Chimera marker file (.cmm) of the C-alpha trace (Angstrom):
<marker_set name="trace">
<marker id="1" x="-13.723" y="-22.019" z="-9.517" r="1" g="1" b="0" radius="0.5"/>
<marker id="2" x="-13.233" y="-19.875" z="-5.826" r="1" g="1" b="0" radius="0.5"/>
<marker id="3" x="-13.034" y="-16.227" z="-6.266" r="1" g="1" b="0" radius="0.5"/>
<marker id="4" x="-9.250" y="-15.325" z="-3.769" r="1" g="1" b="0" radius="0.5"/>
<marker id="5" x="-10.809" y="-11.398" z="-3.169" r="1" g="1" b="0" radius="0.5"/>
<marker id="6" x="-14.183" y="-10.633" z="-3.559" r="1" g="1" b="0" radius="0.5"/>
<marker id="7" x="-13.865" y="-7.108" z="-5.361" r="1" g="1" b="0" radius="0.5"/>
<marker id="8" x="-12.003" y="-8.956" z="-7.871" r="1" g="1" b="0" radius="0.5"/>
<marker id="9" x="-8.546" y="-7.601" z="-7.499" r="1" g="1" b="0" radius="0.5"/>
<marker id="10" x="-9.988" y="-3.897" z="-8.105" r="1" g="1" b="0" radius="0.5"/>
<marker id="11" x="-11.254" y="-0.758" z="-5.564" r="1" g="1" b="0" radius="0.5"/>
<marker id="12" x="-13.329" y="1.806" z="-6.397" r="1" g="1" b="0" radius="0.5"/>
<marker id="13" x="-16.054" y="2.338" z="-8.626" r="1" g="1" b="0" radius="0.5"/>
<marker id="14" x="-17.306" y="1.613" z="-11.927" r="1" g="1" b="0" radius="0.5"/>
<marker id="15" x="-15.500" y="4.386" z="-13.240" r="1" g="1" b="0" radius="0.5"/>
<marker id="16" x="-14.030" y="2.273" z="-15.959" r="1" g="1" b="0" radius="0.5"/>
<marker id="17" x="-10.160" y="2.936" z="-16.618" r="1" g="1" b="0" radius="0.5"/>
<marker id="18" x="-7.725" y="3.971" z="-14.150" r="1" g="1" b="0" radius="0.5"/>
<marker id="19" x="-4.153" y="5.588" z="-14.333" r="1" g="1" b="0" radius="0.5"/>
<marker id="20" x="-1.339" y="3.306" z="-15.139" r="1" g="1" b="0" radius="0.5"/>
<marker id="21" x="1.115" y="3.648" z="-11.703" r="1" g="1" b="0" radius="0.5"/>
<marker id="22" x="4.384" y="1.490" z="-11.101" r="1" g="1" b="0" radius="0.5"/>
<marker id="23" x="5.166" y="-1.267" z="-8.555" r="1" g="1" b="0" radius="0.5"/>
<marker id="24" x="7.727" y="-0.177" z="-6.347" r="1" g="1" b="0" radius="0.5"/>
<marker id="25" x="9.407" y="-3.828" z="-6.153" r="1" g="1" b="0" radius="0.5"/>
<marker id="26" x="8.976" y="-5.137" z="-9.627" r="1" g="1" b="0" radius="0.5"/>
<marker id="27" x="8.505" y="-2.386" z="-11.857" r="1" g="1" b="0" radius="0.5"/>
<marker id="28" x="4.854" y="-3.252" z="-13.126" r="1" g="1" b="0" radius="0.5"/>
<marker id="29" x="2.376" y="-1.275" z="-14.680" r="1" g="1" b="0" radius="0.5"/>
<marker id="30" x="-0.701" y="-1.931" z="-13.163" r="1" g="1" b="0" radius="0.5"/>
<marker id="31" x="-3.756" y="0.294" z="-13.036" r="1" g="1" b="0" radius="0.5"/>
<marker id="32" x="-4.304" y="2.838" z="-9.691" r="1" g="1" b="0" radius="0.5"/>
<marker id="33" x="-6.965" y="0.526" z="-8.877" r="1" g="1" b="0" radius="0.5"/>
<marker id="34" x="-5.361" y="-2.610" z="-9.033" r="1" g="1" b="0" radius="0.5"/>
<marker id="35" x="-3.164" y="-1.618" z="-6.735" r="1" g="1" b="0" radius="0.5"/>
<marker id="36" x="-2.176" y="-1.692" z="-3.337" r="1" g="1" b="0" radius="0.5"/>
<marker id="37" x="-1.051" y="1.765" z="-1.980" r="1" g="1" b="0" radius="0.5"/>
<marker id="38" x="0.700" y="1.435" z="1.264" r="1" g="1" b="0" radius="0.5"/>
<marker id="39" x="1.411" y="5.404" z="2.531" r="1" g="1" b="0" radius="0.5"/>
<marker id="40" x="4.315" y="5.681" z="5.379" r="1" g="1" b="0" radius="0.5"/>
<marker id="41" x="5.353" y="8.373" z="7.640" r="1" g="1" b="0" radius="0.5"/>
<marker id="42" x="8.781" y="9.545" z="6.966" r="1" g="1" b="0" radius="0.5"/>
<marker id="43" x="11.060" y="11.612" z="9.171" r="1" g="1" b="0" radius="0.5"/>
<marker id="44" x="12.216" y="14.215" z="7.815" r="1" g="1" b="0" radius="0.5"/>
<marker id="45" x="14.918" y="14.922" z="10.914" r="1" g="1" b="0" radius="0.5"/>
<marker id="46" x="18.210" y="13.359" z="11.547" r="1" g="1" b="0" radius="0.5"/>
<marker id="47" x="17.650" y="10.524" z="15.011" r="1" g="1" b="0" radius="0.5"/>
<marker id="48" x="20.081" y="12.652" z="16.785" r="1" g="1" b="0" radius="0.5"/>
<marker id="49" x="19.119" y="15.360" z="16.327" r="1" g="1" b="0" radius="0.5"/>
<marker id="50" x="15.184" y="14.663" z="16.430" r="1" g="1" b="0" radius="0.5"/>
<marker id="51" x="15.854" y="13.717" z="19.894" r="1" g="1" b="0" radius="0.5"/>
<marker id="52" x="17.689" y="17.496" z="20.915" r="1" g="1" b="0" radius="0.5"/>
<marker id="53" x="14.592" y="19.453" z="19.316" r="1" g="1" b="0" radius="0.5"/>
<marker id="54" x="12.396" y="17.143" z="20.906" r="1" g="1" b="0" radius="0.5"/>
<marker id="55" x="13.926" y="17.664" z="24.208" r="1" g="1" b="0" radius="0.5"/>
<marker id="56" x="13.119" y="21.619" z="23.878" r="1" g="1" b="0" radius="0.5"/>
<marker id="57" x="9.827" y="21.092" z="22.713" r="1" g="1" b="0" radius="0.5"/>
<marker id="58" x="9.721" y="21.768" z="19.287" r="1" g="1" b="0" radius="0.5"/>
<marker id="59" x="7.279" y="20.448" z="16.727" r="1" g="1" b="0" radius="0.5"/>
<marker id="60" x="8.727" y="18.480" z="14.271" r="1" g="1" b="0" radius="0.5"/>
<marker id="61" x="7.090" y="18.049" z="10.849" r="1" g="1" b="0" radius="0.5"/>
<marker id="62" x="7.042" y="14.407" z="9.389" r="1" g="1" b="0" radius="0.5"/>
<marker id="63" x="6.809" y="13.536" z="6.249" r="1" g="1" b="0" radius="0.5"/>
<marker id="64" x="4.618" y="10.448" z="4.511" r="1" g="1" b="0" radius="0.5"/>
<marker id="65" x="5.481" y="8.223" z="1.251" r="1" g="1" b="0" radius="0.5"/>
<marker id="66" x="3.162" y="6.452" z="-0.862" r="1" g="1" b="0" radius="0.5"/>
<marker id="67" x="4.289" y="3.491" z="-2.323" r="1" g="1" b="0" radius="0.5"/>
<marker id="68" x="2.327" y="1.276" z="-4.866" r="1" g="1" b="0" radius="0.5"/>
<marker id="69" x="2.504" y="-2.477" z="-4.938" r="1" g="1" b="0" radius="0.5"/>
<marker id="70" x="1.118" y="-4.954" z="-7.665" r="1" g="1" b="0" radius="0.5"/>
<marker id="71" x="-1.271" y="-7.253" z="-5.785" r="1" g="1" b="0" radius="0.5"/>
<marker id="72" x="1.728" y="-10.020" z="-6.492" r="1" g="1" b="0" radius="0.5"/>
<marker id="73" x="4.121" y="-8.269" z="-4.744" r="1" g="1" b="0" radius="0.5"/>
<marker id="74" x="1.734" y="-6.856" z="-2.395" r="1" g="1" b="0" radius="0.5"/>
<marker id="75" x="1.217" y="-10.470" z="-1.025" r="1" g="1" b="0" radius="0.5"/>
<marker id="76" x="4.392" y="-12.024" z="-0.909" r="1" g="1" b="0" radius="0.5"/>
<marker id="77" x="5.931" y="-8.441" z="0.940" r="1" g="1" b="0" radius="0.5"/>
<marker id="78" x="2.779" y="-9.289" z="3.432" r="1" g="1" b="0" radius="0.5"/>
<marker id="79" x="0.623" y="-6.295" z="2.737" r="1" g="1" b="0" radius="0.5"/>
<marker id="80" x="-2.448" y="-7.975" z="2.475" r="1" g="1" b="0" radius="0.5"/>
<marker id="81" x="-3.113" y="-11.848" z="2.673" r="1" g="1" b="0" radius="0.5"/>
<marker id="82" x="-5.646" y="-13.275" z="0.609" r="1" g="1" b="0" radius="0.5"/>
<marker id="83" x="-9.371" y="-14.901" z="2.510" r="1" g="1" b="0" radius="0.5"/>
<marker id="84" x="-9.186" y="-18.403" z="4.034" r="1" g="1" b="0" radius="0.5"/>
<marker id="85" x="-10.363" y="-20.949" z="1.826" r="1" g="1" b="0" radius="0.5"/>
<marker id="86" x="-13.399" y="-21.531" z="3.750" r="1" g="1" b="0" radius="0.5"/>
<marker id="87" x="-14.451" y="-18.320" z="3.748" r="1" g="1" b="0" radius="0.5"/>
<marker id="88" x="-13.627" y="-18.593" z="-0.448" r="1" g="1" b="0" radius="0.5"/>
<marker id="89" x="-15.485" y="-21.765" z="-0.858" r="1" g="1" b="0" radius="0.5"/>
<marker id="90" x="-18.591" y="-20.402" z="-1.483" r="1" g="1" b="0" radius="0.5"/>
<marker id="91" x="-17.694" y="-18.004" z="-4.189" r="1" g="1" b="0" radius="0.5"/>
<link id1="1" id2="2" r="1" g="1" b="0" radius="0.2"/>
<link id1="2" id2="3" r="1" g="1" b="0" radius="0.2"/>
<link id1="3" id2="4" r="1" g="1" b="0" radius="0.2"/>
<link id1="4" id2="5" r="1" g="1" b="0" radius="0.2"/>
<link id1="5" id2="6" r="1" g="1" b="0" radius="0.2"/>
<link id1="6" id2="7" r="1" g="1" b="0" radius="0.2"/>
<link id1="7" id2="8" r="1" g="1" b="0" radius="0.2"/>
<link id1="8" id2="9" r="1" g="1" b="0" radius="0.2"/>
<link id1="9" id2="10" r="1" g="1" b="0" radius="0.2"/>
<link id1="10" id2="11" r="1" g="1" b="0" radius="0.2"/>
<link id1="11" id2="12" r="1" g="1" b="0" radius="0.2"/>
<link id1="12" id2="13" r="1" g="1" b="0" radius="0.2"/>
<link id1="13" id2="14" r="1" g="1" b="0" radius="0.2"/>
<link id1="14" id2="15" r="1" g="1" b="0" radius="0.2"/>
<link id1="15" id2="16" r="1" g="1" b="0" radius="0.2"/>
<link id1="16" id2="17" r="1" g="1" b="0" radius="0.2"/>
<link id1="17" id2="18" r="1" g="1" b="0" radius="0.2"/>
<link id1="18" id2="19" r="1" g="1" b="0" radius="0.2"/>
<link id1="19" id2="20" r="1" g="1" b="0" radius="0.2"/>
<link id1="20" id2="21" r="1" g="1" b="0" radius="0.2"/>
<link id1="21" id2="22" r="1" g="1" b="0" radius="0.2"/>
<link id1="22" id2="23" r="1" g="1" b="0" radius="0.2"/>
<link id1="23" id2="24" r="1" g="1" b="0" radius="0.2"/>
<link id1="24" id2="25" r="1" g="1" b="0" radius="0.2"/>
<link id1="25" id2="26" r="1" g="1" b="0" radius="0.2"/>
<link id1="26" id2="27" r="1" g="1" b="0" radius="0.2"/>
<link id1="27" id2="28" r="1" g="1" b="0" radius="0.2"/>
<link id1="28" id2="29" r="1" g="1" b="0" radius="0.2"/>
<link id1="29" id2="30" r="1" g="1" b="0" radius="0.2"/>
<link id1="30" id2="31" r="1" g="1" b="0" radius="0.2"/>
<link id1="31" id2="32" r="1" g="1" b="0" radius="0.2"/>
<link id1="32" id2="33" r="1" g="1" b="0" radius="0.2"/>
<link id1="33" id2="34" r="1" g="1" b="0" radius="0.2"/>
<link id1="34" id2="35" r="1" g="1" b="0" radius="0.2"/>
<link id1="35" id2="36" r="1" g="1" b="0" radius="0.2"/>
<link id1="36" id2="37" r="1" g="1" b="0" radius="0.2"/>
<link id1="37" id2="38" r="1" g="1" b="0" radius="0.2"/>
<link id1="38" id2="39" r="1" g="1" b="0" radius="0.2"/>
<link id1="39" id2="40" r="1" g="1" b="0" radius="0.2"/>
<link id1="40" id2="41" r="1" g="1" b="0" radius="0.2"/>
<link id1="41" id2="42" r="1" g="1" b="0" radius="0.2"/>
<link id1="42" id2="43" r="1" g="1" b="0" radius="0.2"/>
<link id1="43" id2="44" r="1" g="1" b="0" radius="0.2"/>
<link id1="44" id2="45" r="1" g="1" b="0" radius="0.2"/>
<link id1="45" id2="46" r="1" g="1" b="0" radius="0.2"/>
<link id1="46" id2="47" r="1" g="1" b="0" radius="0.2"/>
<link id1="47" id2="48" r="1" g="1" b="0" radius="0.2"/>
<link id1="48" id2="49" r="1" g="1" b="0" radius="0.2"/>
<link id1="49" id2="50" r="1" g="1" b="0" radius="0.2"/>
<link id1="50" id2="51" r="1" g="1" b="0" radius="0.2"/>
<link id1="51" id2="52" r="1" g="1" b="0" radius="0.2"/>
<link id1="52" id2="53" r="1" g="1" b="0" radius="0.2"/>
<link id1="53" id2="54" r="1" g="1" b="0" radius="0.2"/>
<link id1="54" id2="55" r="1" g="1" b="0" radius="0.2"/>
<link id1="55" id2="56" r="1" g="1" b="0" radius="0.2"/>
<link id1="56" id2="57" r="1" g="1" b="0" radius="0.2"/>
<link id1="57" id2="58" r="1" g="1" b="0" radius="0.2"/>
<link id1="58" id2="59" r="1" g="1" b="0" radius="0.2"/>
<link id1="59" id2="60" r="1" g="1" b="0" radius="0.2"/>
<link id1="60" id2="61" r="1" g="1" b="0" radius="0.2"/>
<link id1="61" id2="62" r="1" g="1" b="0" radius="0.2"/>
<link id1="62" id2="63" r="1" g="1" b="0" radius="0.2"/>
<link id1="63" id2="64" r="1" g="1" b="0" radius="0.2"/>
<link id1="64" id2="65" r="1" g="1" b="0" radius="0.2"/>
<link id1="65" id2="66" r="1" g="1" b="0" radius="0.2"/>
<link id1="66" id2="67" r="1" g="1" b="0" radius="0.2"/>
<link id1="67" id2="68" r="1" g="1" b="0" radius="0.2"/>
<link id1="68" id2="69" r="1" g="1" b="0" radius="0.2"/>
<link id1="69" id2="70" r="1" g="1" b="0" radius="0.2"/>
<link id1="70" id2="71" r="1" g="1" b="0" radius="0.2"/>
<link id1="71" id2="72" r="1" g="1" b="0" radius="0.2"/>
<link id1="72" id2="73" r="1" g="1" b="0" radius="0.2"/>
<link id1="73" id2="74" r="1" g="1" b="0" radius="0.2"/>
<link id1="74" id2="75" r="1" g="1" b="0" radius="0.2"/>
<link id1="75" id2="76" r="1" g="1" b="0" radius="0.2"/>
<link id1="76" id2="77" r="1" g="1" b="0" radius="0.2"/>
<link id1="77" id2="78" r="1" g="1" b="0" radius="0.2"/>
<link id1="78" id2="79" r="1" g="1" b="0" radius="0.2"/>
<link id1="79" id2="80" r="1" g="1" b="0" radius="0.2"/>
<link id1="80" id2="81" r="1" g="1" b="0" radius="0.2"/>
<link id1="81" id2="82" r="1" g="1" b="0" radius="0.2"/>
<link id1="82" id2="83" r="1" g="1" b="0" radius="0.2"/>
<link id1="83" id2="84" r="1" g="1" b="0" radius="0.2"/>
<link id1="84" id2="85" r="1" g="1" b="0" radius="0.2"/>
<link id1="85" id2="86" r="1" g="1" b="0" radius="0.2"/>
<link id1="86" id2="87" r="1" g="1" b="0" radius="0.2"/>
<link id1="87" id2="88" r="1" g="1" b="0" radius="0.2"/>
<link id1="88" id2="89" r="1" g="1" b="0" radius="0.2"/>
<link id1="89" id2="90" r="1" g="1" b="0" radius="0.2"/>
<link id1="90" id2="91" r="1" g="1" b="0" radius="0.2"/>
</marker_set>
C-alpha cells in the first residue's frame, strides 16, 4: 500500500511522545509532532491608523499568531497537499 507522506505524518526526532495541541478547525487533540503549524503575522494597529503612522515614519510592530491544524483539516484548507500519485507509487 502506498504511503501518502514520506514522514508518516510526523515531524521531529525520535523523542517518543509529544504534547497534545488542539486543531483550530475541528477541535481534535493531536500530538504536536503530527500537527501542521501555520504562523501568520497580524497587525496590532487599525488599518486607518496604520496609514497615518506609516506616513509619519513611525516603526510599526506586528504580532504573530500560531495555529495548529490536524492533517485532515490542513489538507481540506489547502495548507498542505498529498504527494503526486507517481511519487507515492514506489513507497
